N, C-alpha and C positions, 0 to 999 in steps of 0.2 A: 253150508251157509251161502247166501248170495254175496256178491262182491260188496255191496253197500253194508251188509251186516258185518262182514269181516273188517271193513274200514272203521265202522263204528266201534267194534270190539277192540281193535288195535289201538285206537286213539282214546278210548274211554278213560284210561288212567292218566292221560296226558304225557306218558313216557313209555318207551319200550327199550329193552336192552339190546346192545350190539356186541356180539362175541367175535373176536378175531384172535385165533390161537395158533399154536404150533402144530396142532393135529386134531383129529376128530375127538379123541378121548378128552383132551383138555377143553375143547369147545363144549362138549356135553357137560362136563363138570362145571364150567363157568355158567352155562345157561341154567343148569339145575339150581345153582346157588341163588340166582336172582328170582327164578320161579318159586323156589321154596320160600323166599323172602316176601313174596306177595305180588310180584309182577306177573301179568298174564300174557305178555307178548315179548318175544325175543327174536332177534335176527342173527343168523349165522352168516358171516361174510364169506364169500366164495374164494377170497384170498387165503383162507385157511386150507391147508392141504387136506384133500379128501373131505371137503366140507359137506358134500351131499350125504356122506355116510353119517355125519353128525345130525343133519336135518332128518334123515330117515329114522335114526335111533330115537331122537327126541320126539318125533311124531308118534312113534310106536309106544314109547315109555310114558309120554305125557299127553294123552289124548285130549285132555282139556285145555292144553296150552295152545297159544297162537304162535306157531313157529314159522318164521319167514326166512328168505334168503336175500343176502345183500351183495353188493358189487356184481350185479347181474349185467353183463356188458353186451350180450347179443342174444339172438333168438334161440340158439342151441342151448345156452346156459339157462335161459328162462324155462324152456321146456323140460330140461333135465331137473331143474329145481322143483318144478311142479310135480313131476313124476316121483321125486323123492319125498313129496308130502308138504312142500312149502305152501303156506296159505296166503302169503303176500311176497311181493318182489320189490326190492329197492335197488336203485342204480345211482352211481355218482354222476351220470350224464343223462342226456335226453336222447333216447333211441326209440323212435316210433315202433320198430319191429319188436322190441321188448314189451311195449305196451300192448300191441296187437296180440302177441303170443300169450301173455298173461290173461287177457280178456277172453281169448279163444277158449281157455280152460276155466274161466270163472274166477280168476285170481286177480286181485287189485295190484296196481303197480304205482310206485312212488319214484318218479325219475328225478335226477338231480338238476337243479337250476341255480342260477346266481344273478339273474337280471330280470327286470320286468318283461323284456322281450321273450326270454326263455320261459317265463311263467305262463305268458299268454299262449305261446306255442304248445307248451305241455298240456294246457287245458284244452286247446283245440284238438290235440291228438288223443284226448280222452283220459289223461292222467287222473287217477282217483284222489291223489294229493301230490304235492310237490315237495321234494327234499331240498331245503335250502343248504347248499354245500359249496365250500366249507363254511359253517356258521361262524368260525373264528375270524373270517374276513368280513363279516357283516355284524350288525348290532340289532337289538330289539327295536331301537328307534327307526332303523332302516325299514324293518318289516312293518312297523306302524305306518310309516309314510307310504309304503307301497300299497298297503291295504286300504289307505284312504282313496286311492285310485282304482284298486282292484280288490274290493271287499269280498269277492267270491273266491279268493285264494285260500285253499286249505293247505297251510304251510307246516312243514315238519323240519325245523332246524336240526342239523346233524353235522358233527365234526367240530369239536371244540366246545360243545355244550358241557357245562359243569353244574355241580350242585348249587353253586352260588348264582349262576346266571339263568338257569332253567326257569325259575319263576318269572323272571323278567320277560323271557320269550313268550311264555303263556299269557302274561298280562298284555303283551303287545299284539296278541291275536293268533299265535301259533296253535294249531289243533293238538299238537303233541311234540315232544322232543325225542330224537334218537340219541342215546347215550352209550358210549363204549367204555373205555378203560376207567373213566371217571366214576363209573357206576359198578363195573363188573370185576375190577382187579382186586387183588389182595386177599383172595380166599373167601370161603362161604360166609364166615362170621362177619368180616368187614363189609362184604357186599350186602349182606342182609341188613346191617345197621344203616348203610347208606340208602338202601331202597326204602326202608321204613321212614327215615327222616325226609327223604325227597317226596314221597307220596303225600306226607303231611303238609309240606310246604307248597306243593302244587295244588292241593285241595284249597288251601288258603288263597293262592294266587288266582285260581280260576273262579 
């Protein structure tokens, strides 16, 4: 897929899962739980020990899934994630080298931002979307106000997004939400129930 096709696919459901676990086996299990429940995209945070092993395994076992890598802090991590099979890269900060590396290999990058200045800089650097981080420090009304001045902003709130406030973020103009433990914790059955409920609510909000 081309970069724009990946971005469209990752944001199509208005949400993707974020997995941060004690090791690759736990990461794979958590990712498979939300994928089995109907999500099509999931990010494995590189703070997970041997996270790239989990990315590679998910890519091999779930060829139809959109598997990305998160907490990508530098060019070396970006290239390693792409080589492991990551289809998109997410960062907590704005590092132009990560964006350039992802684009060099045809992979979209969502860098972290928290101010209008950072949003504009990220877009100038070629970001495919921007990760509003941490979303717990912001509000949907903040995004709505920012988009009044910067309507071209493809925003993905992450960090503190919950089942209750995710629809509000989408209604405020977010293209998708990244959700971690609020969506993926508690085992396969619980995660599956939350995914089904959330997808229904987001469809209504969008």
